N, C-alpha and C positions, 0 to 999 in steps of 0.2 A: 593374476587372480581375478576372475570374473566377479564385478561388483553386483550385488543385489540392490536393486532400487527399493528404497524405503518410501512408498508412495501411498497416501491415504486415498482409497477408493471405496468410499462407504456405500454408495447407492446400489452396486451390484448385489449386495447382501440384502437390500431392501426390496429387490424385485419379486422375490418369492413369497416373502412373509412381511407383513407391516409390523415394524417394532413397536409403533405406537399402539397398535391394536393389541398385540400380545402383552405388553407391559402395562397398559392402562386397564385392561379388562381383568388381569390377574395381579393384583398388589402382592408383591413379594413377602412372603414370611419364610422362615428358615427351610421349611419342607419343600414349598414351591421352588425356592432358589436351588435346592439340591436337585430337584427334578430338572430344572432348566440348564444346569451345568453339568448334568450327567453325560452329556455327549457333545462332541466337537461342534455340531450345529447350534447347540444351545449357547455355547461360549460365543461363537461368531455372532449369533443374533444379539446377545447382550452387548457385547463389544461394538458392533455396528451402531447400536443406539447411542452409546457413550461417545464414540468418535463423531457421530453426526452432530452431537451437541457441542463439540469442541468450539471455543470462540475464535475460529480462524478468520482473519480479516482478509477475505477473498473477494471474488467477483460477486458474491451475494451478500456482502457486508456493506450496509448503508446506515445512515443516521438512525434509522428506526430499529436496527438490530442485525442479527445474524441470519443466514439462510433465508434471505429475502427472495425466494424464487418459488412462490406459491403459484396458484392458478393465474392470479392477476395481480403481479407484484408492482403495481404502478406508483412509482414515486417520481415520476417524471424525468428518471435517469439522473438524479442528483446524487453524485458519489462524494465520498469523504475528501478526495483530492480537491474538490471545488471550495473547501473552506480553508485551504492552505494556499500558498503562493505558487502552487503547480498549475492550477487550472481554475476556470470558471465555467459555469453552465451557460448554454446558449441563450437562454432568456431569463432564468431565475437568478436572483442576486442576493438571497438571504444568507445569513451567517449562523453562527452556532447558537443553539437555543438550549434552554435548561434540560429539556427531555431528550436531546440528542445523545446518542452513544451510551444509553443506559443498558445495564445488563445485571440486574439484581436478582430478580425472581428466577430468571433463567439460569443465572450462575449457580444459585443454591440448589436448583433442581438438579443440575448436573453433579454438584457436589454429593447431594444425597444419594443419587443413583450410583455414584462412584463408591461411596461408603457402604452401601449395600453389598457391592462386589467385595470390598475390602474385609468386611466383617465375616463374610461366608467363605472366603478363600481357605481358611484353616480346616474347614470341614469337608472339603471337596476330596473325592477319591480320585486324584490325578497324580501324575509323576512329580518328581522334584523339580525337574526342568519346567514342567507346565506351570508349577505352582510359582517358581521364580518369574516366569514370564508374566503371569497375571499379577504378581505384586508389583513388577516394574511397569507394566502398562497402566495399572490403576493409579500409581504414584505419579507417573508422568501427566495422566489425564487431570488429576486433582491438582498438580503444580500448575498446568496450564490454565485451569479454571481460577485458581486463586491469583495468578499472575494477571489475568484480565480483570479481575475485581480490584486488586490493589493499586493498579495503575489508573483505575478510574475514581476510586473512593478512598484511597489511603487505607489505613488500618481497617480490617473487617473482622466480624466474628469468625473464629477458626473452629470449625465444627468438623471433628475427625472421626465420628462414629455416628451410627443411625440413631436418630432421636425418635423416642416412642412417646406418645401422649397417653398419660396415665391419669387424666383428671385435673392436673395442675398446669395451666398454661404457662405460669410465671417460671416454672422448672425448665421449660424449653428455651427461655430467652438466654442468649449468650452475648455478653458485652463485646464491643469491638476491642481487638487486640491493638496495640500500638502499630504504626505504619512499619516501623523496623522490624517488629516480631512478625508481621505478616510477610515482608520480603524474605526474612530469614526462613520462614516456613516454606516458602516457594522453592528456595534454593536447596533446603533440605529434602523436600519431595524429589526434586531433580536427582540429588545424590542417591536417594533410594532407587530410583529408575535406572540410573547409570549402573549401579551395582548389581542390578538383577536382570537387566535386558541384554540380550545377545547382540553381536554385531550385525546379524541379519536374521531373517526368518528363513527356515529351511525351504520353503517353496516360493520364496520371493513375495510373501504376503506383504500388502501395503498397510503396515502397522508400525508403531513407534519401535525404535531400536535404541541401543546405547548412544549412538551417535545423534539421534534426534533429540534425546534427552540432554545431551551435551549442548546442542544448539539452543535449545530453549533456555538453559542455564546462562549460556553466553548472552542471549538477548535480555534476559530478566536481570542479570547482575549489572549489565552496563546501564540499564534503566535506573536501577536503585542508586548506583554510583553517582550518576548525573544529578538525581534528585538531591543527594547528600551534598555534593559539591556546589550546586547552584540554586538550591532552594532559597537562599537569602536574596536572590535577584528579585523575587516576588514575594515580599513579606506579607503575611496575612495573620490574623489574630482572633481569638475566640476560644471557647471551651474545648473544641476538638484539638486546637493548637496546644493549649495549656496541658491537656492529657496526652499529648504526643501521638494522638490518633491520626493526625496528618503532620508531615514533616519529619525529616531525619537529620540528625545531627552531622555537621560537616566531618567530624572525626571518623564517621562510619565509611566515608567514601573509599578509603585505601583499601579495606578488606573486600568491598564490593568490586573495585577495579581489579584486585587480585584474582577474584573468582572468575571475572570476565576474561582475563588474560589466560588463566589455567584451563578453563573449559574450552576456549577457542584453540588454545595450543594443542590440546588432546585431539581435536578433530584434524588440525593441520598436520601434526606429527604422525596421525594414524597411517598416513599414505594411502588412504581410501578415497580421497577426495581431491578434485582439481578443477580449475575453471574450464568451462566448455571452450574448445578451440582457443587456447591461450596465445597463439603466435600468429596472427593473421598477417598475410602479405602486403595489405593495403588497408587504408580506412574504409574502402568500399566493401571489401571482404569482411571486415570487422563489423560494419553495419548490418550485413546480411546474416552473419553469424548470431549476432545479438538479437536481431528480429526473429530469427527461427527459435531461439532459445525460449521465447515467451509464447510464440505461436504453438509450440508443443514441447514443454520442458521434459517430456519423457526421452527426448533424443540426447539429454545431457545427464546420464545417470551418475556421473561423478560429481556434478555441480548441484544437482537437485536433491537435497538430503531428505526433503519431506514434502510430498505433494498431495493436495486434495483433488481427487478425480471427480469429474463429472460425467456420468456413465452413459446417459442418453438423453435426448430432448424430452422436455416435458416438465410439469410442476414438480418441484422439489429435487430434480435430477439435472437440469439444464440451468443456464443463466442467460443474461441479457446484455452483455457487453456487445455482442455481434449485431444487435439492432440498434441500441441507444447511440453507440459511438461511431459507427460508420460515417464517412463523409456523405453528404446528401446524394451526390452522384451515384453511389453504390448502395443505396438504401434497399434496393430490391422490393420496393413497395411499402416499406415501414414508413408510417406517416411522420414520425418525429425523430430522425437520426441526427448525427453531427453534434451531440450535446456535450461532449467533453473537449473543452477548448484550452489546450496548453497556453500558459501565458508568456508574455515577453519576459517577465520576471524569471522564469525558468529558463528560457532560451539563453538569456544573458549568462546563466550559470555554467554553460558549456564552454570549455576552453576551445581555442584554436591550437592547431598542431604547430603553427609557427611561433606561438609563445606560451609554451605549456607551463602549467603552475600559476598562471595569472588569470584573473577574471578578464572575460572578453565580451563586454556588452556590445551589442550590434550597433555599429555606427552608420548612419544614414546619409551623411554630409561629406563632402570631400575634406572639409576641415576636421571632421571627426570630433567635434566638440559639442555634440548634441545628446549625449546619453542621458542627461538629467532633463531634457526639454520635451514635455509632453502637451505642448500647446497647439498641436495641429500643423496643418500645412502653412508654410510661410513662402510666398513667392520669391522673397529676396534671398533665400538660401540656395547654396549650390548643392543640390542633392546628387549623390552618386546614381548613376543610370545603369540599368542592366538589361540585357537582351532577354535572359531567362529569369523568371521571377524567383527561382530558387537560387540564383546567383549570389545573392547577399549572404547566404549561409555557407558559401564555399569555404572550406578549411575548418569548419566547425567540427567538433568531436563527432565521431561515427554515430554514437548513441543518440544524438539528436536525430539523425536521419532515420534511425530504426524506431524512435519513440514517437515522432510526429510526422504527419503528412505534410510536407512542405508545399507551398503553391508552385503549381507547374510540374509537379513530380507525378509519376504513374502509380496507380493503385488499381488492382484488379483490371488491368488492361486499359484503363482510362486515365487521361491527363486531368488532374484534379485542378479545377479553375477556382481560384480565390482572389478576388479583386474587389476593391472597396470603392471604385469610381475612376475617374480620370481628370486630369488637368487639360483643359481646352487649349487649342492653339493660341488664344488670346491671354492665356495665363491664369484664367480663372479656374478655380477647382470645383469639380461637381462629385461630392462624395456621399455615399450611402444612399443612392437612389437617383431619381429623376429620369429624364427621357434620354434615349440614345441621341448621338450626334453622328453626322455624316462627315467624313474626312476623305475627300476625294470620291471615289466610288465605294468606300468601305463604311459600313455602318459599325459604330463603337458603342457597345452595351455597357452600362454602368458596372454591372456585376460580371462582365466578361463573356456573356453568352445571352442569347435571346430568350431562352426558356429555362424556368425555374429548375427543371431536372437536370440541366446541363452545367450548373455551378454549384459551388459548396460554401461560398462565403458571404456574410454580411446582410444579405436580405433577411428582414425580420418575418417574413411570412412563415407562419407554421413553427417558428423557433428551430429551424432545421439547419442553420448555417452558422458556421464559425464567426465569432466576433473579435477573435484575437489575432487572426491572419494565418493560423495554421490549424489543421485538424489532427486527429488522434490516431495512432497506429498500433502502439505496444498492446500485445496480447491478441490482436486481431488477426484472423486468418486470411491471408491473401487468396488462397485457392478455394476457399469455401464461400458460396453465396448462401447466407443464412435465410431461412424462411422467415417471412415477415410475421411472426407470432411470438407470444411469450416462451421464454425459457427453451429456445431452440439452439443455443450455443453449447458445445460440449468440450471446449478446450479445458485444460487442467491448470491448476493454481499451484506455483511453487511457494509454499509456505516457508520453508527454511531452505536457503541455497548457500553455497560455499562462499560467494562474493560478500554476502552479509557477514559471515563468520570473519572473514578477513578484514572487513571494515570495523566490526566490533573490536577486534584484536588491535588494529592500528589505533583506533580512538582511545582505548583503555590504556595503552602504553603511553601515548602522548599526554593524556590527561592526568595520569597517575605519577609520571616521571619515573616509572619502574618498568621492568621488563628490558628486553633487548631492543634498542632503537633501530638497529639495523634490520632486525626481523620485522618490526612494524612497518619500516620503509619498504621492505621487500613485498610484504603483503599488500600495501597501497599501490605500488607500481606494478605488481602482477596484474591487478585489475585494470590499470591503465594501459598496459601492453596489449591486453586482450582488446582493448578499444582502438588500437591502431598507433597509440603513442609509442615513440622510440626513445624519448629522453626521460630519465628518472627525475622525480622532484622529491625535495626533502620532506620528512615526517613533521608536519605542523598541523595544529588543530584547524586552521583555516583550510588547508589542503584536504584534510580527512572530511570535513563537513561538506565542502563543495563536491567531493567525490561521491559522498552518500547521496547528495541531492540528484546527481545525474545518474548514477549506478542504479539506485533504488527508486527512481521517480515512478509515480503511480503504482507502487506496491504497498500503499498504505503505511508507509514508514515516516513520512514527512510530518504528518500531524503529531505523532508520538515524539519524534525528535525535538519538535518545538516545545512540546509540553515537558519532556524530561529534562531539557536544558534550560528551561525557563526562559525561552526567547519569544514565545508567542506574543506577549503583551508589548513588547518592544517593536516587533516587526509589524504587528497589526494594531497601530494606534491611529485610528482615522485613516486606514491604509486604503489606498486606491491602487488596483492592480492595472497592468499595462498590455497594450497590444502593438503589434508591428503591422501597419496597414500597407498592403501592395496597391499601388495607383499607377495607372498607365498614363505616361507623360506625352501628350500629343503636341507638344511644344517643339519636339524634335522629329526628324523623318529619318529612318523609320521610327515609330513610337517605341519607347522604352519604358521600363519599370522603375519607378522611384518608391521609396518607403518612408512612412511617417511613424515615428514613436508617439504614441498618444495614450491617454487614459481610455480604458475599455468603456464603450458606450453603454448607457443605461445600467450602470452598476454603481450601487451606493458605497460609500467608504465603510470599512469594517473595523471594529474595535474589539480586542479580546480582554475580557475583565479578568482580573487576578482570580476570582472565585471559580472560573471555569477550568483552572488546573486541577479541580476535583468536581466530580459530579455529585449532585445531591443524593442523599439516600432516601429511598421511598419508605414509607409506612413507619416513620419514627414515632408517630402518635400511638401505634399499637405494639411496635417491637421494642419501644423504650431506648432505642439507640441515640447517641449524641450525633446531632446533625453536623454536617460540614459547614465551614464558615460562609457567612453572607448568604445562606439559603434560608 
């Protein structure tokens, strides 16, 4: 059976008519709503507006909010991954602020717009199938909106019908529901969507389906289950806690894990989905398959359950990964590239094929006992030496090679040079700058080349060069030279994909102690086989979490994984993140590369405060809501 791709492509609908103009200039009452929905184009127009507002954490999701791709969306390229252990920014080093990741007013705008649709559906002169589809889509959109709210704020006001002002402001105020009631509402809305949506749209339209709703339920139920099980790791107190507006009792975890298992199983057992190219012949083939999956997720219709499309270059329709995150050498004229710097902390999480199922921190010395030493170059150490600067990563999981541009590897037809300096023949190290030296008839440059356009590491000029030792690759298109301007990249974002569902399933089974362990292990190892592993590993929580880190890296999942499992404050307690520094060793002939594990330069330690597990609620002085603890 040919599978229909369930892909969200909003912007095509916006090219002919501006949703903002239509909807803002004509506030909807019942009559206008009937006129709007009296023909298919009216339905498409209104739905495009709702889908556009969905809180999808994609290429345009930054700390400032969603859809950050206006005419000049200049946030310096600071992405959510940079406040986790996945990456740091080339030059900025700030951490989470109180105003980051807010989505209150925008969330309730989407809910109101969705409630307008829900209220008017029974009055529309459409077929029964069309009515069911509208009911299902609106429930999915409302579930997605409340999911984004509850994971930020805990329990929130549940507004399920359009509110009308009739002279009494107090009558419009809705108190917060408990956090558990809010999570339960999200799952209930998912169930409504599942019951009403079809397997696919007849013409392959890029809109929510039954399976997309199951995927949202899988993600949301796992999040709620983790909060219930691990909330005690970060105890907080206050009125919101006393009223159960934040926090879920541990006893609720079992039902949420059950919901995560069942919704994941529905997708798995449907027979409609599979991993993209699940049995590569080699790690090299696995790396290329994985790279292509994110360069264009449309090539993987069985894995990409729901994709947000970017239709054309320009404000509101393109995005900026292609300019912000290219290595300096392939910036094509953009003045500040190379800003996503994967950390050594992430690199260490990737296993080796020789020792599957085990942590594999990069060792830089022959003795191999340096993995906790970040004190810089030591001339007394016996460093491993490499002809090829990428040689230290040999045997590492294929997904590392597809996620990061490693020093000395090729990208867009160029050898990417990342070098932090050299060790002189006399044994003295010259790192992070200084003058070139002559060795025989050869001039050796600190950063590996004479001109700033010819290297991609460590030089602080312009904030253009990685300071961790590797550059960024995932999602970037190797065959496209992006124009050096705003919103010129049009690659698509896979919001839900089958690999995440398999990982949700495996985690829910191992954490709950229910379900079929063998099936959970099969789900886990299927993902690993796609990455070129040939040996299965047991289903343990450590194995699942490590697999989530590498499989879902830079998909904006790590931040929420640390939040829902209440691990952020433990991992980020005066935390310093780390780099792997390639250095040319001139003490030997011919010169070879050595590597130094060290703290990332010019980066302050970061600490996650307990209160940051919840965002503050705006406007409590006027809306009368109970504020979250410690704000």
